[in-house]
N, C-alpha and C positions, 0 to 999 in steps of 0.2 A: 690293133687291135681296135682303134676307132673307127676307122675306115670300113673296117669288116663288120664292126657292129651296125654303122649306119646302113650299109648294103642291106643286112638283115631288115633294119627298121624298113625300109624301102618296101620290103613284104608285109612285115608284122602291122606296121600301123593301118594301112587300109584295109588290109586281111581282119585283123581283129575289130576294126569301126564298122566292117560291112558285116560281120558275125554278129555284134552288139546287137545291131539293127534287126537281124534275121531272127534271133531268138528272142526277142522281147516278148511275143504273146504267150511263151512257155512257162511254165512253172518257175516260181523264184530260184526254188533250190538247182533246177537245170541251168538257167540263166548264170546263176552265180558259177557254177561248174564252169562254163565256157570263159568266164573273165578270168577265173581263177587260171585257168589252163593259158591262157594269153598273157596272163601276167607272169606266169612262170618262164614263157619263151623269150619274153622281151628283158627280163632279167639276165637269163642265160646270154641272150645275144651281146650284151657288154660285159661278159664272162665277170659276173658277180657271183660271190657266194655268201650263203647266209647259214651263221652259228645261231643253233636254237638251245636256251639255256632255259627250263622251267622248272618252277618250284614248286613241286607235286602236279597231279594229276590235272590237265585242263579241262574243265566241264564240258560238257558236249551236249546237254540238255539247258535248254533256256527257261525264260528268257534270260539274256546275257547283255552285258553291256561292258564292252572292252573300252578303259581308260588308257589312252596313250600319248606319250609326248610327240611332238612334230617336228622335223627337221627339214624335211624338202618336198619337193613334187614327186620324189621317188617313193616315198611312204606308204602311199596307197597301194600301188604295184606290190611292194615287198611284203606289206599284211594281206593281200589277198592272196599271196602265194604261196603262204605258210599256214593260215587259219582255214582248217578244214569243216568248219562248224560255217553255214551261210550266214552272212551277215550284211548289213549296209552301214553307210556311212553318215555322219550328221556334219555339215559342211558349210562355211560361209558362201553368201551368195554370190559374190563375185566369180566361183569357180562355175556358175551356172554358163558364163559367157563364153568359155573355152570350148571350142567346137570338138574336138576330140574327147576332151573330160566329160564335155554334157553329154555326148552320146551313151557313153560307159554309165554314166550317173545316172540318165533317164532307164536305162536296161535293169541298173540296179536299184532304183527308187530312192536315190539319196534325198534326203531331208535337206532343205536349205533353209539357212535365216537369213537376216541381216543387223550385223553387229551393232549398227546405229540406231537400229529401232527397236524400241522395246517390246512394242505388240507384236513384232515378228518374233523375237526372242521367247516370248509368252508361248505363242502358237508353235515353235520348235519344242519348246518343254511338253507341251499337251501334245504333239503329234508322236513326239518320240515314246513317251507313256504309253500311249495308245497301240504304239506299234508293239513296243515290249510286251504288253499286255495279251497282245494278240499271238504272241510267240515269235516274232522278228526279233533277230540278234542285231545289236547296233554297236558301233565305234564311234567315238568321241574324241576330240583334240581338247583338252580343258584348258591348255594354254591358251587356247583362241586364236593363236598364230603360229606360223612357223619360228623356231630357235633357230636362226643361220648361222651359230657358232658352235652348236652342238651342247650347248649348255640348257638347261631346264629352267624354263619361266615360271612364272607364278600361275599355281592352277586354280581355276575359277570355280568356286562353291558350287555355283547353279549348274554347272555342267554335271553335277549328280544327283539333281533331282527327279530326272527321269527314271532313275533306279529306283530312288524311293518310293517314288508315286506308282511304280510296277513291279515292287517288290522281286526286281531282278538281281542276279548273281552279278558284281562287279570284279571284272579281270583286269588287272593293272597290268600295262606292258611297257618296257621301255626299247626302242630303236635307237641304236648306237652305230655311228658312222657312216649316216645318210646325209649328213648337213652338206656336206662340199659336192652338190651337184655336178659341177662343171668337171673334177676329179673322177665322179663316178664314168662320165659319159666317155672322157677321154681315155682312161687307164683301166676302168673296172673298179672292185672293191671286194673286202670281206664286211659284210654287217651283222651286227651282233642282235638278236631278238632275244628279249629277256621277259619271259613271262612270271610276274610274281603272284605271290600267296592270292587264290581267288576268296572270295569272301561272299555268302549266302546272305540274304536278306536277316536270317534270324543273328547274323554274328555283327552285323552292323546296323539294325534298326533303331537301338537307344540311343544311337550317335547324332548330334547334328551334323547337317550338310559341312558346316565350317570345320567342326572337328576331324569329320573324317578325310576333308581334302587335304588336313594338317598332315595326318598320318600318311595318305598316299604322297604327298610331297616328300617328304622325308624318306621313304622306302622307296621313291622313284630316282631320287639324288644320290642314295645310298647306291643303287644299280648302278647308275650312271657311273659313279666315281670307280665303281670294281670290274666295269667291264674289261674285258682279256682281250676281242678282236678289235 
């Protein structure tokens, strides 16, 4: 299985890298569709399966801020493979140096920020709010880093500020079983993605970011504990 996956990747990696470059001047929705297609192919190459569990209908009209836990480098591919509404990521600046990731990131116009630089973080919040207001959907990992043991780390309240600033709908989501990246590559895996109750701005506008963050922390933790895949 692993060898077959690697052989497929010998085609998929350069082909998807080239495609990401070639479609860069096309409309964002078309670029996203291309990257979504490649995400599905890469996941399939390693014999991975995705179970989706949604609490109610997932909003299709924005602006939307997806709020997700973060377990491994596989997460971005996993999320793009299943989310039909075009979106881009808010990511730490270190990822900008990864050649393959950086090429996809440029095509999808990721918003980077330096976690150690306050000015960079402020710029990220403002740019994220600006893009949400313009209609671009975003996904953020509010833990700030990967949880390599599959557990949920503490969510950072500041990560929700763009939603408040842009009056965006917040869609919490939980990834299950993607943290063991080496096992995924060697043996494949079954992932579970749980979309929790979406919250429109009218539903959370009277909350403080810290209070809403605490609520989301509890809901996401419960969803992780109830995971079945």
